[in-house]
C-alpha positions in Angstrom: -66.8 -46.3 -42.4 -64.1 -47.6 -41.5 -62.1 -44.9 -43.4 -63.8 -42.4 -41.8 -62.5 -44.1 -38.5 -58.8 -44.4 -39.5 -58.8 -40.7 -40.1 -60.3 -39.9 -36.9 -57.7 -41.5 -35.7 -55.5 -39.6 -36.3 -53.9 -37.1 -33.8 -55.3 -33.7 -36.0 -58.4 -35.2 -36.2 -58.4 -35.6 -32.6 -57.5 -32.2 -31.9 -60.0 -30.9 -34.3 -63.0 -32.7 -33.3 -62.1 -32.0 -29.9 -61.8 -28.0 -30.7 -65.2 -28.3 -32.0 -66.5 -29.8 -28.7 -64.5 -27.4 -26.5 -66.0 -24.3 -28.2 -69.3 -25.4 -27.5 -69.2 -24.1 -23.8 -66.7 -21.5 -25.0 -69.1 -19.9 -27.5 -71.6 -20.1 -24.8 -69.8 -18.2 -22.6 -68.4 -15.5 -25.2 -72.0 -14.9 -26.4 -73.2 -14.3 -22.7 -70.4 -12.1 -22.1 -71.1 -10.0 -25.5 -74.6 -9.8 -24.9 -74.0 -8.4 -21.1 -71.4 -6.1 -22.9 -74.2 -4.9 -25.5 -76.5 -4.7 -22.8 -74.4 -2.2 -20.6 -73.7 -0.2 -23.5 -77.4 0.6 -24.9 -76.9 4.1 -24.1 -73.3 4.4 -25.8 -72.9 4.7 -29.3 -73.7 2.5 -32.1 -69.7 2.8 -33.2 -68.8 1.5 -29.5 -71.4 -1.3 -29.6 -69.9 -2.4 -33.1 -66.4 -1.9 -31.9 -67.6 -4.3 -28.8 -69.3 -6.7 -30.8 -66.2 -6.9 -33.7 -64.2 -7.8 -30.5 -65.9 -10.6 -29.1 -65.9 -11.9 -32.5 -62.4 -12.1 -32.9 -62.1 -13.7 -29.4 -64.7 -16.7 -30.7 -62.0 -17.1 -33.4 -59.2 -17.1 -30.8 -60.6 -19.3 -28.3 -60.8 -22.6 -30.7 -57.4 -21.5 -32.4 -55.7 -21.5 -28.5 -57.2 -24.6 -28.0 -56.0 -26.3 -31.0 -52.5 -25.1 -30.0 -53.1 -26.4 -26.6 -54.0 -29.9 -27.8 -51.5 -29.8 -30.1 -49.2 -29.4 -27.4 -50.4 -32.1 -25.1 -50.7 -34.6 -28.0 -46.7 -33.7 -28.4 -46.1 -34.8 -24.9 -48.5 -37.7 -25.1 -45.5 -40.1 -24.9 -43.9 -39.3 -22.3 -47.1 -39.0 -20.1 -48.1 -42.6 -21.2 -44.8 -44.2 -20.3 -45.1 -42.3 -16.6 -48.5 -43.5 -16.6 -46.6 -47.2 -17.6 -44.2 -46.8 -14.9 -46.8 -46.0 -12.1 -49.1 -48.5 -13.1 -46.2 -51.0 -12.7 -45.6 -49.9 -9.0 -47.3 -51.6 -6.3 -50.2 -49.8 -5.1 -52.7 -50.5 -2.2 -55.8 -47.8 -3.0 -57.5 -47.9 -6.9 -56.7 -44.8 -9.1 -59.6 -42.5 -9.6 -60.4 -41.5 -13.2 -60.4 -37.7 -13.7 -63.9 -36.1 -15.0 -61.6 -35.2 -18.2 -61.0 -38.5 -19.0 -64.1 -40.1 -18.6 -65.8 -37.6 -20.5 -63.1 -38.0 -23.1 -63.7 -42.0 -23.4 -67.9 -41.0 -23.7 -67.5 -38.8 -26.5 -64.4 -40.2 -28.5 -66.6 -42.9 -30.3 -69.0 -39.8 -31.4 -65.8 -37.7 -33.4 -66.3 -39.8 -36.4 -69.8 -38.5 -36.5 -69.2 -35.0 -35.3 -65.8 -34.3 -37.6 -68.5 -35.4 -40.5 -71.0 -33.2 -39.9 -68.7 -30.6 -39.6 -67.6 -31.2 -42.8 -70.3 -31.5 -44.6 -71.4 -28.1 -43.1 -68.5 -26.3 -44.3 -69.0 -27.7 -47.5 -72.6 -26.6 -48.1 -71.7 -23.2 -46.7 -68.6 -22.6 -48.9 -70.8 -23.2 -52.0 -73.4 -20.7 -50.9 -70.6 -18.6 -50.2 -69.0 -19.2 -53.3 -72.0 -18.9 -55.2 -72.5 -15.4 -53.3 -69.1 -14.0 -54.5 -70.3 -15.1 -58.5 -73.3 -13.0 -58.1 -71.2 -10.1 -56.3 -68.8 -10.5 -59.5 -71.7 -10.8 -62.3 -73.8 -7.5 -60.5 -70.3 -5.5 -61.1 -69.5 -6.4 -64.4 -73.0 -7.4 -66.7 -75.8 -5.7 -64.5 -75.0 -2.3 -64.6 -75.0 1.1 -66.3 -74.1 4.5 -65.7 -75.6 6.9 -63.7 -76.2 10.2 -65.2 -72.9 12.9 -65.0 -74.0 15.0 -62.3 -74.1 12.2 -59.9 -70.6 11.6 -60.5 -70.3 15.0 -59.2 -72.0 14.3 -56.0 -69.9 11.9 -55.6 -66.4 13.1 -55.8 -68.0 15.7 -53.2 -69.5 13.4 -50.8 -65.7 11.9 -51.2 -64.0 14.7 -50.0 -66.1 15.5 -47.2 -65.4 11.7 -45.7 -61.8 11.8 -47.1 -62.3 9.0 -48.7 -59.1 8.7 -51.3 -59.9 5.6 -53.2 -61.5 5.7 -56.7 -65.5 4.7 -56.1 -67.6 3.9 -59.4 -71.2 4.6 -59.2 -73.5 2.5 -61.5 -77.5 1.4 -61.5 -78.7 -2.0 -62.0 -82.3 -3.0 -62.4 -81.0 -6.4 -60.4 -80.4 -4.7 -57.2 -83.5 -3.9 -55.0 -81.5 -2.0 -52.4 -78.2 0.3 -52.4 -75.5 -1.9 -52.4 -71.6 -1.1 -51.8 -69.4 -3.5 -53.4 -65.5 -4.4 -53.1 -62.7 -3.4 -51.4 -59.8 -2.2 -53.7 -62.2 -1.4 -56.5 -65.5 -0.2 -54.4 -68.5 0.0 -56.4 -71.9 1.3 -55.3 -74.9 -0.1 -57.3 -78.4 2.0 -56.9 -81.8 0.5 -58.2 -82.6 1.7 -61.3 -86.0 3.3 -59.4 -83.6 5.2 -56.9 -82.7 8.0 -59.7 -86.0 8.5 -60.8 -88.0 8.0 -57.8 -86.2 9.8 -55.1 -85.4 13.5 -54.4 -81.8 14.4 -55.0 -81.2 15.2 -51.1 -82.6 11.8 -50.5 -80.1 10.3 -53.0 -77.3 12.2 -51.2 -77.9 11.0 -48.1 -78.3 7.3 -49.6 -74.8 7.4 -51.2 -73.4 8.8 -47.9 -74.5 5.7 -46.3 -73.0 3.4 -49.1 -69.5 5.6 -49.1 -69.5 5.1 -45.3 -69.2 1.2 -45.8 -66.5 2.1 -48.4 -64.6 4.0 -45.8 -64.9 1.9 -42.8 -63.7 -1.4 -44.7 -67.0 -3.0 -44.3 -67.0 -5.1 -46.9 -63.6 -6.9 -45.8 -65.3 -7.3 -42.4 -68.0 -8.8 -43.7 -66.3 -11.4 -45.3 -64.2 -12.1 -42.8 -67.2 -12.4 -41.0 -69.0 -14.8 -43.4 -66.0 -17.0 -43.0 -66.4 -17.3 -39.5 -69.9 -18.7 -39.8 -68.5 -20.7 -42.3 -66.6 -22.6 -40.0 -68.3 -21.9 -36.7 -71.3 -22.7 -38.7 -73.0 -25.0 -35.5 -73.0 -22.6 -32.9 -75.7 -20.5 -32.1 -73.8 -17.4 -30.4 -71.4 -16.8 -33.9 -74.6 -16.2 -35.7 -76.4 -14.2 -33.3 -73.1 -12.0 -32.6 -72.8 -11.4 -36.1 -76.2 -10.6 -37.0 -75.4 -8.1 -34.3 -72.4 -6.6 -36.1 -74.4 -6.2 -39.3 -77.3 -4.1 -37.4 -74.9 -2.2 -35.5 -72.5 -1.2 -38.5 -75.9 -0.1 -40.6 -76.2 2.3 -37.6 -72.7 3.8 -37.9 -73.1 4.4 -41.4 -76.7 5.6 -40.7 -74.6 8.1 -38.4 -72.0 9.2 -41.1 -75.1 10.0 -43.7 -77.1 12.1 -41.0 -73.7 13.8 -40.0 -73.2 15.0 -43.6 -76.6 15.5 -44.3 -77.4 17.5 -41.6 -81.3 15.4 -40.7 -81.1 11.9 -39.8 -84.6 11.4 -40.8 -83.5 12.3 -44.5 -81.9 8.8 -44.9 -85.0 7.2 -42.9 -87.7 8.6 -45.5 -85.5 8.1 -48.6 -85.5 4.3 -47.2 -89.1 4.0 -46.9 -89.9 6.0 -50.3 -87.4 3.3 -51.7 -89.2 0.3 -50.6 -92.9 1.8 -51.8 -91.0 2.6 -55.3 -89.0 -1.2 -55.2 -93.0 -2.8 -54.2 -94.7 -1.3 -57.6 -91.6 -1.8 -59.4 -91.6 -4.2 -62.2 -89.6 -7.3 -61.6 -86.1 -7.4 -62.8 -84.4 -8.7 -65.6 -82.9 -12.6 -64.6 -79.2 -12.6 -65.6 
């Protein structure tokens, strides 16, 4: 406990602790503004709602960053301010000085900083471990749990890539370890199809699913999702972060649905494909453990 108290007494720890505290009201205000914005854009495209939600998530990153920089500047000016206070205290005065509200709040919350920082650090470590575990699982899926698909589907994939103006090489594999179609990677993207999809879905349904996953790759959604996960790790304690991140993921799927519908000419094809895939998944035998 003594070590923790001495650590919290460091200027950087004070700045971090108060940055986390200030984000409580900042995150609430930004979350409310994001909710109002999304309500106003209910009739707009999924792309517009997605852009707005991403912009507010960036603001949720910018707010604590700006707060930390401001607190750092105030800490640098503290010695001069302390000297000014000492001079004023030495000067005679007939009226007692009123203690500002900010100073009263600081005096009340400072004792809780050690526990706040310890809890935040523990949460970051736990979520980082979960994130690392997910990353390891993704790498295992890419390298060990997949097999090639029939060659005709590579031709379909190439055609869809041309229609989407996607220049990167995309690998298409099937895997019994995934239950839903999944696009992985950014620089070397891979699409993994459930093994039951190739046998149980019609060619036009599979084409719609491929178009949806290729839309994720063209939009760089894997990288955006990675950045989202980092924000969730660092600001995990605020419900508005999780709510906004969930909205981003939901709107992202709708954006890719729109792309797939445009390529296939019928928005119902993808919906039926996903419904049929869920039925196939429910009747498929359990996948082997990797």
